[in-house]
NUGUMAR-135401 format. One line per field, with one value per residue: residue number from 0; x, y, z of N, C-alpha, C in turn. Coordinates in Angstrom, 1 decimal, padded with zeros to 4 digits. Example, Ala and Ser with C-alpha at 12.3 -4.5 7.8 and 13.67 -1.06 7.14 Angstrom:
BEGIN
kese <- (0|1)
nx <- (013.2|012.8)
ny <- (-005.7|-002.2)
nz <- (007.8|007.1)
cax <- (012.3|013.7)
cay <- (-004.5|-001.1)
caz <- (007.8|007.1)
cx <- (013.2|012.9)
cy <- (-003.3|000.0)
cz <- (007.8|007.9)
REM end
This chain:
BEGIN
kese <- (0|1|2|3|4|5|6|7|8|9|10|11|12|13|14|15|16|17|18|19|20|21|22|23|24|25|26|27|28|29|30|31|32|33|34|35|36|37|38|39|40|41|42|43|44|45|46|47|48|49|50|51|52|53|54|55|56|57|58|59|60|61|62|63|64|65|66|67|68|69|70|71|72|73|74|75|76|77|78|79|80|81|82|83|84|85|86|87|88|89|90|91|92|93|94|95|96|97|98|99|100|101|102|103|104|105|106|107|108|109|110|111|112|113|114|115|116|117|118|119|120|121|122|123|124|125|126|127|128|129|130|131|132|133|134|135|136|137|138|139|140|141|142|143|144|145|146|147|148|149|150|151|152|153|154|155|156|157|158|159|160|161|162|163|164|165|166|167|168|169|170|171|172|173|174|175|176|177|178|179|180|181|182|183|184|185|186|187|188|189|190|191|192|193|194|195|196|197|198|199|200|201|202|203|204|205|206|207|208|209|210|211|212|213|214|215|216|217|218|219|220|221|222|223|224|225|226|227|228|229|230|231|232|233|234|235|236|237|238|239|240|241|242|243|244|245|246|247|248|249|250|251|252|253|254|255|256|257|258|259|260|261|262|263|264|265|266|267|268|269|270|271|272|273|274|275|276|277|278|279|280|281|282|283|284|285|286|287|288|289|290|291|292|293|294|295|296|297|298|299|300)
nx <- (043.4|041.5|039.2|035.5|033.9|032.1|028.6|027.4|026.2|022.7|021.7|020.9|017.8|016.4|014.2|014.2|015.2|013.2|011.5|009.6|011.1|010.7|012.2|014.0|012.7|010.3|007.8|006.0|003.8|002.0|001.1|000.9|-001.0|-004.5|-007.3|-010.5|-012.7|-013.7|-014.2|-011.3|-010.0|-010.0|-010.6|-011.1|-009.0|-007.4|-005.4|-002.1|-002.3|-000.9|-001.5|-003.2|-001.8|000.8|004.1|006.4|009.0|008.5|007.2|005.0|002.7|001.2|001.6|002.0|-000.4|-002.2|-004.2|-006.0|-006.9|-008.4|-007.2|-006.6|-006.1|-003.7|-001.9|-001.5|-000.6|002.1|004.9|006.8|009.3|009.8|009.3|011.6|013.7|012.8|012.8|015.7|016.5|015.3|016.5|015.6|014.7|012.1|010.7|007.9|006.4|006.9|006.3|007.2|007.9|005.6|004.3|005.7|005.8|003.5|003.9|006.6|006.1|004.5|006.3|008.3|006.7|006.0|008.7|009.1|007.5|008.6|011.1|010.9|009.5|011.9|013.3|012.1|011.7|011.8|011.3|014.0|013.8|011.5|012.5|014.5|012.8|011.8|014.0|014.9|012.5|012.7|015.4|014.7|012.5|013.9|015.5|013.8|012.8|015.2|015.0|015.1|013.1|011.3|011.6|010.3|007.7|007.0|006.7|004.3|002.6|000.6|000.8|003.2|002.4|000.5|002.0|003.9|002.0|001.1|003.1|003.9|001.5|001.8|004.2|003.0|001.3|003.2|004.5|002.3|001.5|-001.2|-003.0|-006.0|-007.9|-008.9|-009.3|-009.9|-012.4|-015.2|-015.2|-016.0|-016.1|-016.2|-016.0|-013.4|-011.8|-011.6|-011.4|-009.4|-006.9|-004.2|-001.8|-003.8|-005.1|-005.6|-005.7|-006.3|-008.8|-011.5|-011.3|-012.2|-012.6|-012.6|-012.5|-009.7|-008.6|-005.9|-005.3|-003.6|-001.5|000.4|001.9|-000.2|-001.4|-001.4|-001.5|-002.4|-004.8|-007.6|-007.3|-008.3|-009.1|-009.4|-009.1|-006.2|-005.2|-003.3|-002.6|-000.9|001.4|004.1|004.7|003.3|002.5|003.6|003.0|002.4|003.5|001.6|-000.8|-000.5|-000.6|-003.3|-004.7|-005.9|-004.1|-001.8|000.2|000.7|000.4|002.2|004.6|006.5|009.9|010.8|008.7|007.6|006.0|002.9|002.5|000.0|-001.2|-002.3|-000.8|-000.6|-001.7|-003.6|-005.8|-006.4|-006.7|-005.6|-007.7|-008.5|-008.3|-010.8|-010.9|-009.9|-012.4|-014.6|-017.3|-016.9|-016.0|-017.7|-019.6|-021.0|-020.8|-022.3|-021.2|-019.7|-016.8|-013.7|-011.3|-008.2|-004.7)
ny <- (-025.5|-023.0|-023.8|-023.0|-020.4|-021.4|-020.9|-017.6|-017.3|-017.1|-013.9|-013.0|-013.0|-010.1|-009.8|-011.4|-010.2|-008.2|-009.1|-009.7|-009.5|-010.6|-010.9|-008.8|-006.6|-004.5|-005.3|-003.8|-003.7|-005.1|-003.0|-000.4|-000.2|-000.1|-002.4|-004.5|-006.3|-009.3|-011.7|-011.9|-010.9|-011.1|-009.5|-006.1|-003.5|-000.4|002.0|002.3|001.2|-001.6|-005.1|-007.4|-009.7|-009.3|-009.7|-008.8|-008.9|-007.9|-009.6|-012.0|-013.8|-015.9|-017.0|-019.4|-020.3|-018.6|-018.7|-020.6|-019.3|-017.1|-015.2|-015.0|-012.7|-011.8|-013.6|-012.9|-010.8|-008.8|-006.7|-006.1|-006.0|-003.8|-003.1|-003.8|-002.2|000.2|000.5|000.3|002.6|004.8|004.1|004.6|004.2|003.3|002.2|001.5|003.3|005.8|008.9|009.8|007.3|006.1|007.3|007.2|004.5|003.2|004.6|003.5|000.8|000.8|001.6|-000.5|-002.2|-001.6|-001.7|-004.4|-005.1|-003.5|-004.8|-007.2|-006.5|-005.2|-007.4|-008.8|-009.5|-006.9|-004.2|-002.0|000.8|001.0|-000.9|000.6|002.8|001.4|000.4|003.2|004.0|002.2|002.8|005.3|004.9|003.5|005.3|007.0|005.0|005.0|007.0|009.3|008.8|011.2|012.1|010.2|010.5|012.5|012.0|011.6|009.2|008.1|009.4|008.3|005.8|005.6|006.7|004.3|002.5|003.1|002.7|000.0|-001.2|-000.8|-002.4|-004.8|-005.3|-005.3|-007.7|-009.6|-010.3|-010.2|-011.0|-011.0|-008.5|-008.2|-006.6|-005.9|-007.4|-009.0|-011.9|-013.5|-016.3|-017.9|-020.6|-021.3|-023.3|-024.4|-022.3|-020.4|-018.7|-017.8|-015.2|-013.4|-010.2|-009.9|-008.0|-006.5|-007.8|-009.4|-012.4|-013.8|-017.0|-018.2|-020.9|-022.2|-024.6|-026.6|-024.6|-022.9|-020.4|-019.0|-016.1|-014.4|-011.6|-010.7|-008.5|-007.0|-008.5|-010.1|-012.7|-014.0|-017.1|-018.2|-021.1|-022.7|-025.2|-027.6|-025.8|-023.8|-021.3|-020.4|-018.7|-016.5|-013.0|-010.6|-011.5|-011.8|-012.6|-012.1|-012.5|-015.0|-016.4|-015.8|-017.6|-021.0|-023.7|-026.8|-029.2|-029.6|-027.3|-024.9|-022.5|-019.5|-019.4|-017.5|-017.3|-018.5|-021.6|-021.5|-022.3|-023.3|-024.7|-027.6|-030.8|-032.8|-033.3|-035.4|-036.4|-034.1|-032.7|-031.1|-029.5|-029.2|-026.0|-023.6|-022.2|-019.0|-016.4|-018.2|-019.1|-017.5|-019.3|-019.2|-017.5|-014.2|-012.1|-010.1|-007.8|-005.0|-004.5|-003.3|-000.6|-002.1|-002.0)
nz <- (-016.8|-015.5|-013.1|-013.3|-011.2|-008.3|-008.0|-006.6|-003.4|-002.5|-001.4|002.1|003.3|004.3|005.5|007.6|009.8|010.4|012.6|015.5|018.8|021.5|023.8|023.8|024.1|025.9|026.7|025.3|023.3|025.1|026.8|025.5|023.2|023.2|023.7|023.3|025.2|023.2|021.0|020.2|022.3|025.8|027.9|028.7|027.8|028.5|026.6|027.3|029.6|031.5|030.8|032.5|032.5|032.3|033.3|035.9|034.7|032.1|030.7|029.1|031.0|030.2|028.0|026.4|026.7|025.3|023.3|024.3|026.7|025.8|024.3|021.4|019.4|020.7|019.6|016.9|016.6|015.3|015.6|013.8|014.5|015.5|018.4|019.9|018.5|019.1|021.9|022.4|020.9|022.4|025.0|027.7|031.2|032.0|029.4|028.2|029.8|029.0|027.4|024.9|023.7|023.7|021.7|019.4|018.7|017.3|014.9|013.8|014.0|011.7|009.5|010.0|009.0|006.2|005.6|005.4|002.9|001.0|001.0|000.2|-002.3|-003.8|-004.3|-006.5|-009.8|-011.7|-013.8|-014.7|-014.1|-012.2|-010.3|-009.3|-008.4|-006.1|-004.6|-004.0|-002.5|-000.4|001.0|001.9|003.5|005.5|006.7|007.9|009.8|011.4|013.0|015.9|018.9|019.0|016.5|015.1|016.1|014.7|012.4|009.3|009.0|007.5|005.2|004.1|003.9|002.0|-000.5|-000.5|-000.9|-003.3|-004.8|-004.7|-005.8|-008.4|-008.5|-008.1|-010.2|-012.6|-011.9|-012.2|-014.7|-016.8|-014.8|-012.8|-011.0|-008.1|-005.7|-002.5|-002.7|-001.4|000.1|002.2|003.8|001.4|-001.0|-002.5|-003.7|-006.2|-007.8|-010.0|-008.8|-009.1|-009.8|-009.2|-008.0|-004.8|-003.0|000.3|000.2|001.7|003.2|005.2|007.0|004.6|002.2|001.2|000.6|-000.6|-002.8|-005.1|-004.9|-006.5|-007.4|-006.3|-005.0|-001.8|-000.4|002.7|002.7|004.6|006.5|008.5|010.0|007.6|005.4|004.8|004.7|002.9|000.9|-001.5|-000.9|-001.4|-003.5|-002.9|-003.1|-000.7|001.8|005.2|008.6|010.6|008.9|008.3|010.8|011.5|009.9|009.2|009.1|008.0|008.1|005.3|004.2|002.3|002.7|002.1|002.7|004.5|006.4|009.3|010.7|012.2|015.6|016.5|014.2|012.6|012.6|010.1|006.9|005.7|003.0|001.9|-001.1|-004.1|-006.0|-009.2|-010.7|-011.9|-015.2|-015.8|-016.5|-016.4|-014.2|-010.9|-007.8|-004.6|-002.2|-001.6|001.3|003.9|004.0|002.5|000.0|000.5|-000.6|-001.4|000.1)
cax <- (042.2|040.9|037.5|034.5|033.9|031.0|027.7|027.4|025.0|021.9|021.8|020.1|016.3|016.5|012.9|014.3|015.4|011.9|010.6|009.6|012.1|010.2|013.1|014.8|011.7|009.7|006.3|005.2|002.5|001.2|000.8|000.6|-002.4|-005.9|-008.2|-012.1|-013.3|-014.3|-013.5|-009.9|-009.4|-011.0|-010.9|-011.0|-007.6|-007.4|-004.2|-001.2|-002.3|-000.3|-002.3|-003.2|-001.0|002.2|004.8|007.2|010.0|007.9|007.0|003.5|002.5|000.1|002.2|001.9|-001.8|-003.0|-005.5|-006.9|-007.3|-009.2|-006.3|-005.9|-005.5|-002.4|-001.1|-001.6|000.1|003.5|005.5|007.7|010.9|009.7|009.9|013.0|014.4|012.5|013.5|017.1|016.5|014.9|017.6|015.0|014.4|010.8|010.2|006.5|005.8|007.3|005.3|007.7|007.9|004.0|003.9|006.5|005.8|002.6|004.8|007.9|005.7|004.0|007.5|008.9|005.6|006.4|010.1|008.8|006.9|009.4|012.3|010.0|009.5|013.4|014.0|011.4|012.2|011.0|011.9|015.0|013.0|010.5|013.1|015.1|012.0|011.7|015.1|014.9|011.6|013.3|016.2|013.8|011.7|014.8|016.1|013.1|012.7|016.2|015.0|014.7|011.3|010.8|011.6|009.2|006.3|006.5|006.5|003.0|002.8|-000.4|001.4|004.2|001.9|000.1|003.0|004.4|001.0|000.9|004.4|003.5|000.4|002.6|005.1|002.2|000.8|004.2|004.9|001.4|000.8|-002.8|-003.8|-007.1|-007.9|-010.2|-009.1|-011.3|-013.3|-015.9|-015.2|-016.0|-016.7|-016.5|-015.5|-012.4|-011.0|-011.7|-011.0|-008.1|-006.3|-002.9|-001.5|-004.9|-004.7|-006.5|-005.2|-007.5|-009.9|-012.0|-011.2|-012.5|-013.4|-012.7|-012.0|-008.6|-007.8|-005.3|-005.4|-002.2|-001.7|001.4|001.8|-001.4|-001.0|-002.4|-001.3|-003.6|-006.1|-008.0|-007.1|-008.7|-009.9|-009.3|-008.7|-005.2|-004.8|-002.8|-002.5|000.7|001.7|005.3|004.9|002.3|003.0|003.3|002.3|003.2|003.1|000.1|-001.7|-000.5|-001.2|-004.6|-005.5|-005.9|-003.3|-001.4|001.7|000.6|000.5|003.5|004.6|007.5|010.9|010.9|007.4|007.4|004.8|002.3|002.4|-001.2|-001.5|-002.3|000.6|-000.8|-002.8|-004.1|-006.8|-006.6|-006.2|-005.7|-008.6|-008.2|-008.8|-011.5|-010.2|-010.6|-013.5|-015.7|-018.2|-016.3|-016.9|-018.0|-020.8|-020.5|-021.4|-023.2|-020.6|-019.0|-015.5|-013.1|-010.2|-006.7|-003.7)
cay <- (-025.0|-022.8|-024.4|-021.9|-020.0|-021.7|-019.7|-017.1|-018.0|-016.1|-013.2|-013.6|-012.3|-009.3|-009.4|-012.2|-008.9|-007.7|-009.9|-009.4|-010.5|-009.9|-010.8|-007.5|-005.5|-004.3|-005.3|-002.4|-004.2|-005.5|-002.0|000.8|-000.2|-000.7|-003.6|-004.5|-007.6|-009.6|-013.0|-011.7|-010.4|-011.8|-008.3|-004.7|-002.9|000.9|002.2|003.0|000.5|-003.0|-006.0|-008.3|-010.8|-008.8|-010.0|-007.9|-008.7|-007.5|-011.0|-012.5|-014.8|-016.8|-016.8|-020.7|-020.7|-017.4|-019.0|-021.3|-018.1|-016.1|-014.0|-015.2|-011.5|-011.3|-014.4|-012.8|-009.3|-008.6|-005.5|-006.5|-005.9|-002.3|-003.0|-003.8|-001.3|001.5|000.4|000.5|003.9|005.3|004.3|005.1|003.3|002.4|002.6|001.4|004.4|007.1|009.4|009.8|005.9|005.7|008.3|006.6|003.0|003.0|004.7|002.6|-000.4|000.8|001.9|-001.9|-003.2|-001.0|-002.3|-005.9|-005.3|-003.1|-005.8|-008.3|-005.9|-005.2|-008.9|-009.2|-009.3|-005.5|-003.3|-001.2|002.1|000.5|-001.4|001.8|003.5|000.6|000.7|004.7|004.0|001.4|003.7|006.5|004.3|002.8|006.3|007.5|004.2|005.0|008.2|009.2|008.6|012.3|012.4|009.0|010.9|013.7|011.3|011.4|007.7|007.9|009.8|007.4|004.4|006.0|006.6|003.2|001.7|003.3|001.9|-001.5|-001.6|-000.9|-003.7|-006.0|-005.4|-005.7|-009.2|-010.4|-009.9|-010.9|-011.3|-010.3|-007.4|-008.4|-005.8|-005.3|-008.2|-009.6|-013.1|-014.0|-017.5|-018.5|-021.9|-021.0|-024.5|-024.6|-020.9|-020.1|-017.3|-017.5|-013.9|-012.5|-009.3|-009.8|-006.8|-005.8|-008.5|-010.1|-013.9|-014.4|-018.0|-018.6|-022.3|-022.4|-026.1|-026.9|-023.6|-022.7|-018.9|-018.4|-014.7|-014.0|-010.6|-010.8|-007.2|-006.3|-009.2|-010.6|-014.3|-014.7|-018.3|-018.8|-022.5|-023.1|-026.6|-028.0|-024.7|-023.3|-019.8|-020.3|-018.0|-015.5|-011.9|-009.6|-012.4|-011.5|-013.4|-011.8|-012.9|-016.7|-016.8|-015.6|-018.4|-022.3|-024.4|-027.8|-029.8|-029.8|-025.8|-024.5|-021.1|-018.9|-019.8|-016.4|-017.2|-019.8|-022.2|-021.2|-023.3|-023.8|-025.2|-029.0|-031.3|-033.4|-033.3|-036.6|-036.5|-032.9|-032.7|-030.1|-029.4|-028.4|-024.6|-023.2|-021.2|-017.5|-016.0|-018.9|-018.4|-017.6|-019.6|-018.4|-016.6|-012.8|-012.1|-008.9|-006.5|-004.3|-004.7|-002.1|-000.8|-002.5|-000.8)
caz <- (-017.1|-014.2|-013.0|-013.0|-009.7|-007.7|-007.9|-005.5|-002.6|-002.4|-000.2|003.3|003.5|005.1|006.5|008.9|010.7|010.7|013.5|017.0|019.6|022.8|024.8|023.9|024.3|027.3|026.7|024.6|022.8|026.2|027.5|024.7|022.5|023.8|023.1|023.9|025.2|022.2|020.6|020.2|023.7|026.9|028.7|028.2|028.4|028.0|026.1|028.5|031.0|031.2|030.7|033.9|032.6|032.0|034.4|036.4|033.8|031.0|029.8|028.9|031.9|029.8|026.0|026.0|026.8|024.9|022.7|025.4|027.5|025.2|023.6|020.1|019.1|020.9|018.9|015.6|016.5|015.2|015.5|012.5|015.2|015.9|019.6|020.3|017.8|019.7|023.1|022.2|020.5|023.5|026.1|029.0|032.2|031.9|027.9|028.1|030.5|028.3|026.3|023.6|023.2|023.2|020.3|018.2|018.5|016.1|013.6|013.7|013.4|010.4|009.0|009.4|008.0|005.0|005.2|005.1|001.6|000.1|000.7|-001.0|-003.8|-004.1|-004.5|-007.6|-011.2|-012.0|-015.0|-014.2|-013.5|-011.4|-009.3|-008.8|-007.3|-004.9|-003.7|-003.4|-001.4|000.7|001.7|002.6|004.9|006.6|007.1|008.9|010.9|012.2|013.5|017.3|019.1|018.7|014.9|014.5|016.2|013.9|010.9|009.0|008.6|006.4|003.9|003.7|003.4|000.8|-001.3|-000.7|-001.6|-004.8|-005.7|-004.5|-006.5|-009.7|-008.7|-008.4|-011.6|-013.2|-011.7|-012.4|-016.2|-017.3|-013.5|-012.6|-010.1|-007.2|-004.6|-001.7|-002.8|-000.4|-000.1|003.7|003.9|000.2|-001.4|-003.4|-003.9|-007.5|-008.5|-010.4|-008.0|-009.7|-010.3|-008.8|-006.9|-003.6|-002.0|001.0|000.1|002.8|002.9|006.4|006.9|003.1|001.8|000.1|000.6|-001.9|-003.6|-005.5|-004.9|-006.8|-007.9|-005.7|-004.2|-000.5|000.7|003.5|002.8|005.8|006.3|009.8|009.8|006.1|005.5|003.7|004.6|001.7|-000.1|-001.9|-000.7|-001.5|-004.6|-002.9|-002.8|000.4|002.8|006.3|009.8|011.1|008.1|008.4|012.3|011.7|009.1|009.6|008.0|008.3|007.4|003.9|003.7|001.8|002.9|002.0|003.6|005.5|007.2|010.3|010.5|013.6|016.4|016.5|013.1|012.6|011.8|008.9|005.8|004.9|002.3|001.5|-002.3|-004.9|-007.0|-010.6|-010.7|-013.1|-015.9|-015.7|-017.5|-016.2|-013.1|-009.8|-006.8|-003.4|-002.0|-000.9|002.6|003.8|004.0|001.3|000.0|000.6|-001.5|-000.8|000.4)
cx <- (041.6|039.6|036.7|034.0|032.6|030.0|027.6|026.1|024.1|021.9|020.6|018.7|016.4|015.2|013.0|014.6|014.2|011.0|010.7|010.5|011.6|011.2|014.0|013.7|011.5|008.3|005.5|004.0|001.5|000.8|000.2|-000.8|-003.6|-006.6|-009.6|-012.0|-014.2|-013.7|-011.9|-009.3|-010.3|-011.5|-010.8|-009.7|-007.5|-006.1|-003.4|-001.3|-001.7|-001.6|-002.0|-002.1|000.3|003.1|005.7|008.8|009.5|007.8|005.4|003.4|001.6|000.6|001.6|000.4|-002.7|-004.4|-006.4|-007.6|-008.0|-008.5|-005.9|-005.4|-004.3|-001.4|-000.8|-000.9|001.6|003.9|006.5|009.0|010.8|010.0|010.8|013.9|014.2|013.1|015.0|017.2|016.3|015.7|016.8|014.7|013.2|010.1|008.5|005.8|006.2|006.6|005.8|007.9|006.7|003.7|004.6|006.3|004.7|003.3|005.8|007.1|005.0|005.2|008.0|007.8|005.9|007.8|009.9|008.4|007.9|010.8|011.8|010.4|010.7|013.8|013.1|011.9|011.3|011.8|012.9|014.6|012.3|011.4|014.0|014.1|011.7|012.9|015.3|014.0|012.2|014.4|015.6|013.1|012.8|015.4|015.0|012.6|013.9|016.1|014.9|013.4|010.8|010.6|010.5|007.9|006.0|006.3|004.8|003.2|001.8|000.0|002.3|003.6|001.2|000.8|003.6|003.3|000.8|001.9|004.3|002.5|001.1|003.6|004.2|001.8|002.1|004.7|003.5|000.7|-000.3|-003.4|-005.1|-007.0|-009.2|-009.9|-010.2|-012.4|-014.2|-015.9|-015.1|-016.8|-016.7|-015.8|-014.6|-011.2|-011.0|-011.7|-009.7|-007.5|-004.7|-002.8|-002.9|-004.6|-006.0|-006.3|-006.6|-008.6|-010.3|-011.9|-011.6|-013.3|-013.4|-012.1|-010.9|-007.9|-007.4|-005.2|-003.8|-002.4|-000.3|001.4|000.5|-001.0|-001.9|-002.0|-002.5|-004.9|-006.2|-008.2|-007.5|-009.6|-009.9|-008.5|-007.4|-004.7|-004.4|-002.4|-001.1|000.7|003.2|005.7|003.8|003.1|002.5|002.5|003.0|002.8|002.0|-001.0|-001.8|-001.2|-002.5|-005.3|-005.1|-004.8|-002.8|-000.1|001.7|000.8|001.9|003.5|006.3|008.6|011.0|009.9|007.6|006.2|004.1|002.1|000.9|-001.9|-001.6|-001.1|000.4|-001.8|-003.1|-005.5|-007.1|-005.8|-006.2|-006.5|-008.0|-009.0|-009.7|-010.7|-010.8|-011.5|-014.9|-016.4|-017.0|-016.9|-016.8|-019.2|-020.3|-021.6|-022.0|-022.6|-019.9|-017.5|-014.7|-011.6|-009.0|-005.9|-002.8)
cy <- (-024.6|-023.0|-023.0|-021.6|-020.7|-020.5|-018.9|-017.2|-016.6|-015.3|-013.3|-012.6|-011.4|-009.0|-010.3|-011.3|-008.2|-008.5|-009.5|-010.3|-010.0|-009.9|-009.5|-006.3|-005.3|-004.2|-004.1|-002.6|-004.6|-004.2|-000.7|000.8|-000.5|-001.7|-003.7|-005.7|-008.1|-011.3|-013.1|-011.5|-010.7|-010.8|-007.1|-004.3|-001.5|000.9|002.8|001.9|-001.2|-004.1|-006.9|-009.4|-010.7|-009.0|-008.8|-007.5|-008.4|-009.0|-011.4|-013.7|-015.9|-017.0|-018.0|-021.0|-019.4|-017.7|-019.7|-020.2|-017.1|-014.9|-014.2|-013.9|-011.3|-012.4|-013.9|-011.2|-009.7|-007.3|-005.4|-006.0|-004.6|-002.1|-002.9|-002.7|000.1|001.5|000.7|002.0|005.0|005.4|005.0|004.0|002.5|002.8|002.6|002.6|005.8|007.7|009.4|008.2|005.5|006.6|007.8|005.1|002.8|003.3|004.3|001.3|-000.4|000.9|000.4|-002.6|-003.0|-001.6|-003.6|-006.1|-004.6|-003.9|-006.8|-007.8|-005.8|-006.6|-009.5|-008.9|-008.3|-004.9|-002.5|000.0|001.9|-000.1|-000.3|002.6|002.8|000.7|002.2|004.8|003.4|002.1|004.7|006.2|003.6|004.1|006.9|006.5|004.4|006.5|008.1|009.1|010.1|012.7|011.4|009.7|012.0|013.2|011.1|009.9|007.4|008.3|009.0|006.2|004.5|006.0|005.3|002.2|001.8|002.4|000.7|-002.0|-001.6|-002.1|-004.6|-006.0|-005.6|-007.3|-010.1|-010.1|-011.0|-011.5|-010.6|-009.5|-007.8|-007.7|-005.3|-006.2|-009.0|-011.4|-014.0|-015.4|-018.3|-019.7|-021.4|-022.0|-024.6|-023.3|-020.7|-018.8|-017.1|-016.1|-013.0|-011.5|-009.6|-009.0|-006.3|-006.6|-009.2|-011.7|-014.5|-015.8|-018.9|-020.1|-022.4|-023.5|-026.4|-025.9|-023.1|-021.0|-018.2|-017.1|-014.0|-012.8|-010.7|-009.6|-006.9|-007.2|-009.7|-012.0|-014.8|-015.8|-019.0|-020.3|-022.7|-024.0|-026.9|-026.9|-024.3|-021.9|-019.4|-019.0|-016.6|-014.4|-011.0|-010.3|-012.0|-012.8|-013.2|-012.6|-014.6|-017.0|-016.8|-016.7|-019.6|-022.7|-025.9|-028.3|-029.7|-028.2|-025.4|-023.1|-020.8|-019.3|-018.7|-016.4|-018.5|-020.3|-022.0|-022.6|-024.1|-024.6|-026.7|-029.7|-031.9|-033.1|-034.3|-035.7|-034.7|-032.6|-031.3|-029.9|-028.6|-027.0|-024.5|-022.3|-020.0|-017.2|-016.9|-018.4|-018.6|-018.4|-018.6|-017.7|-015.2|-012.9|-010.6|-007.7|-006.1|-004.4|-003.2|-002.1|-001.3|-001.7|-000.6)
cz <- (-015.7|-014.0|-012.8|-011.7|-009.5|-007.9|-006.6|-004.7|-002.8|-001.3|001.0|003.1|004.5|006.1|007.5|010.0|011.3|011.5|014.9|017.6|021.1|024.1|024.9|023.9|025.5|027.3|026.1|024.2|024.0|027.2|026.7|024.2|023.7|023.0|024.0|024.0|024.0|021.9|020.4|021.4|024.7|027.8|027.7|028.7|028.0|027.4|027.5|029.7|030.6|031.5|031.9|033.6|032.4|033.4|034.8|035.4|032.5|029.9|029.9|030.0|031.4|028.2|025.8|026.0|026.1|024.2|023.4|026.4|027.1|024.5|022.6|019.3|019.4|020.0|017.5|015.6|016.1|014.9|014.4|013.3|015.6|017.2|020.1|019.7|018.7|021.1|023.0|021.8|021.6|024.4|027.4|029.8|031.9|030.3|027.9|028.9|030.1|027.4|025.1|022.8|022.7|021.7|019.4|017.8|017.6|015.0|013.2|013.3|012.0|009.3|008.6|008.7|006.4|004.5|004.6|003.4|000.6|000.0|-000.2|-002.3|-004.4|-004.6|-006.0|-008.8|-011.9|-013.2|-014.2|-013.4|-012.2|-010.2|-008.7|-008.0|-006.2|-004.2|-003.3|-002.1|-000.2|001.9|002.5|003.7|005.9|007.4|008.0|009.8|011.8|013.2|015.2|017.8|018.7|017.1|014.5|014.9|015.4|012.4|010.7|008.3|007.7|005.1|003.3|003.0|002.2|-000.4|-001.4|-001.1|-002.8|-005.4|-005.7|-005.4|-008.1|-009.6|-008.8|-009.8|-012.7|-013.0|-011.8|-013.7|-016.5|-016.0|-013.4|-011.2|-009.1|-005.9|-003.9|-001.8|-001.4|-000.5|001.2|003.4|002.2|-000.1|-002.7|-003.9|-005.5|-008.5|-008.7|-009.8|-008.3|-010.3|-010.2|-007.7|-005.9|-002.5|-001.3|000.8|001.5|002.7|004.4|006.5|005.6|003.0|000.9|000.2|-000.6|-003.1|-003.9|-005.7|-005.3|-007.6|-007.5|-004.9|-002.9|000.4|001.3|003.5|004.2|005.7|007.4|009.4|008.6|006.2|004.6|004.1|003.0|000.6|-000.2|-001.8|-000.9|-002.4|-004.3|-002.7|-001.6|001.5|004.1|007.5|010.4|010.3|008.3|009.8|012.4|010.9|009.8|008.5|008.6|007.9|006.0|003.3|003.4|001.8|002.4|003.0|004.9|006.7|008.1|010.2|012.1|014.4|016.5|015.2|013.3|012.1|010.4|008.0|004.9|004.3|001.7|-000.3|-003.2|-006.2|-008.2|-010.6|-012.0|-013.9|-015.7|-017.0|-017.2|-015.0|-011.9|-008.8|-005.5|-003.5|-001.5|000.2|002.5|003.8|002.7|001.2|000.3|-000.3|-000.6|-000.7|-000.7)
REM end
């Protein structure tokens, strides 16, 4: 008798290719964007001017000490691999000084972020028709991202994002049956440790400084959620939807925080998680935990 064939290996997650490779770039993110002196950046820098810490070989001179030197905003920026792709496509001697590259970079970064979401969506268990829509959108976005710098600069990224956002909203609803909708919720500083957040849409929600220790975020839609300084120690995000590296890097975590395999653990997270328990969540319909801050919520993406 012929033995059964072994199960096929799971396909590699294409999102692993949507990662910044600074060694193959030309310091585009250190030159092209502007930033103002704030808690995220220690200095003002106008658009198109190189950061004072950019070295002659297009490397960050303080990369290992960015947070300590007052540049935490740099540690949470991610071009999703747009930088190195654009440098290859432009094939010019000084990419960061090229006007075409400057116009194309923000567009390509947005397209690569959409590729991240659409790639994840294509791997979810969706109805056949919806899956076909996702794969069509994924192919269209990839074709746009493969354009020349001039072609990229002509793309209306806002329209592309809006169309993809509507589709991803339907994807989210399809894989979160019965889940609550708290898009754009103001949960700044909220204590959410005992709130049942499974299958809840927190798209575009404000979770700055929120306490999510031990939370189970299985099926939770986090697309565009602001997780700056959110406490994720001991939380389980392995089944969260549309989570990105910048969101993870902006939050607090530890060795007990569980992440999707495609996301690396930020270097500044603490190593151990002793004493972080997983509180029993309240049932839906009960009183939600957390206090509301002074700012209003905004619609998620």
